[in-house]
C-alpha positions in Angstrom: 4.5 8.5 -21.1 5.3 6.5 -17.9 3.8 7.0 -14.7 6.4 7.9 -12.1 7.2 5.4 -9.8 6.4 7.8 -6.7 2.7 7.0 -7.7 2.9 3.3 -8.5 4.1 2.8 -5.2 1.9 5.0 -3.6 -1.3 3.6 -5.6 0.0 -0.6 -4.5 0.8 0.7 -1.0 -3.3 2.1 -1.1 -4.6 -0.8 -2.7 -2.5 -3.3 -0.1 -0.4 -5.1 -3.2 2.9 -6.3 -2.9 6.0 -4.0 -3.6 8.6 -5.0 -5.7 12.3 -5.4 -4.4 13.2 -1.8 -5.8 9.9 -0.3 -4.7 10.8 -1.6 -0.7 14.3 -0.3 -1.1 12.9 3.3 -1.4 10.2 2.9 1.1 13.0 1.7 3.3 15.1 4.5 2.9 12.3 7.0 2.9 11.4 6.0 6.5 15.6 5.8 7.6 15.5 9.3 6.5 12.4 10.2 8.6 13.6 8.8 11.4 16.5 10.5 11.4 15.1 13.5 11.4 13.2 12.6 14.2 9.9 12.5 12.0 9.1 8.8 12.4 6.7 9.0 15.4 4.8 11.6 13.3 4.7 9.6 10.2 3.5 6.6 12.2 0.9 8.4 14.0 -0.7 10.5 11.2 0.7 9.0 8.1 2.7 10.7 5.6 0.1 13.2 4.9 0.2 14.2 8.5 3.7 16.1 8.0 4.3 19.5 6.7 5.5 20.4 3.1 8.9 21.5 4.5 9.2 18.5 6.4 7.9 16.4 3.1 10.4 18.5 1.0 13.7 17.8 3.4 12.7 14.3 3.3 12.6 14.1 -1.0 15.7 16.8 -1.0 17.7 14.1 1.0 16.5 11.5 -0.6 17.3 13.0 -4.1 20.9 13.6 -2.9 21.3 10.1 -2.0 19.8 8.9 -4.9 22.0 10.7 -7.0 25.2 10.0 -4.8 24.3 6.2 -5.3 23.4 6.0 -9.1 20.4 5.2 -8.5 17.3 6.1 -11.0 13.9 5.0 -10.0 12.2 5.9 -13.2 13.8 3.7 -15.7 
């Protein structure tokens, strides 16, 4: 069983390790969506854990839709 992509990214960020291009792209998309939803200030102030479940779910849902439309699969 492989480790889900988002867990790998999260652990690398926590350990301050360099992200791959694919990982950087995922994080960029996540930040762009947060900005579009008006949540970027909250993320910068409190971090991702400062978001509510509803806010996090909206970001995840939009990411899933965008990835599906673009044909991207993170866990390959």
